[in-house]
Steps between C-alpha positions, in 0.01 A plus 500: 500500500866484405649210308865418465465294167736344251389575147627359179392648171599352150439609152660430156658744260626334180718794410702417797571139414832367378664168395697405812740281305627828335593642841672209687167339596420806708132446585410796693613863570425767764365826357386830651123531480531858371677360171223275392111510475330393809127464566284721713359308787239612753375368828130521534401546864151525647229553234629811329855595600815401327869596498796440278709198576874574442736243367862435599776703341672177377320251278611147392482447119515154357626401157141416402392852565332432826553774751455423861460759787551368860424731777378530866256761560285638773134506395291723722124532445195573697294207613138565601447333851148382603456532871156334513642174672787676686710359661412166342534646136662352202602756228579465124720741333574505136731669250578424122753573221407637164691633199448767255426374147822410309592542142855376442520238769272291706511424870318177606235526755623318819348160546270479800530133509872502520507778753243334726687171506807642644561422875616828626573576866338818616573686819217706638620706809259640765145404558431328173552148366483396134253223402538472132573698172374441159497649141226551259493639147291817463369658169447881506270716297763530224513126461849505661571194720723528798569284814353612833667366825308462821629446838275358778600605860340439840534707811688317787205465748651406837639845584166658422295236699723572808514875475150590355244223480554332834499842681195610322311185560597519871379855556172422309444210746595708801255791419175299587670419840400848610164362594655282753654796694289608795331838451600627838881443430479801255745323272280440200575825328865486551506128387307584176736809421802273554359243257393748229835674521680169456281416197567846348867455550496163321289625216739803454801255501337283234440801289862621527630145435304479181644819368850419582495147365329590166831431322721191472811391316566170331849379387512228226782384272 
């Protein structure tokens, strides 16, 4: 799954605070990320994998010492798909943010309640439609708390009903009709071969479709 997400990370560094009245009421400045301390953030995907989340080069620093990083980022992770109810399946894919332990500064853990209450518009191209998304707080073995975001999507069913389900049902119904064909006509074998060949083709198509459609994109602000 690939998500185009808007991410905001904020933390406080008291050594970067100033009295804005001493600087013509200047409340914020733009600094290069390489010139100040920045937290190390990771994205947890699946059950074990994680990778480093890179911040923007430019950060907004407020007079109170709050540092804010705004960024748009593509988040790509593997989502295990259960084909048990294919093509009427509903899938849930999850990922989470966590930070390394900090010494000089502290980064607040994102609020699940705040993030879940936002009414974002998501675009899910292709064969999937988004049902819902939610956030929950998870505690790992090191007693660290991090938010885990889950996205629930459902496969669009009409296309598969027309191209797979209906033809399979039709061929299954037509196979027993072989007993209605007169024996003297000599068409029983050819009729069965045709039906079994059609069934094999549809099964092969269903298998190929599942392999090709195992990945999907979601775009959200």
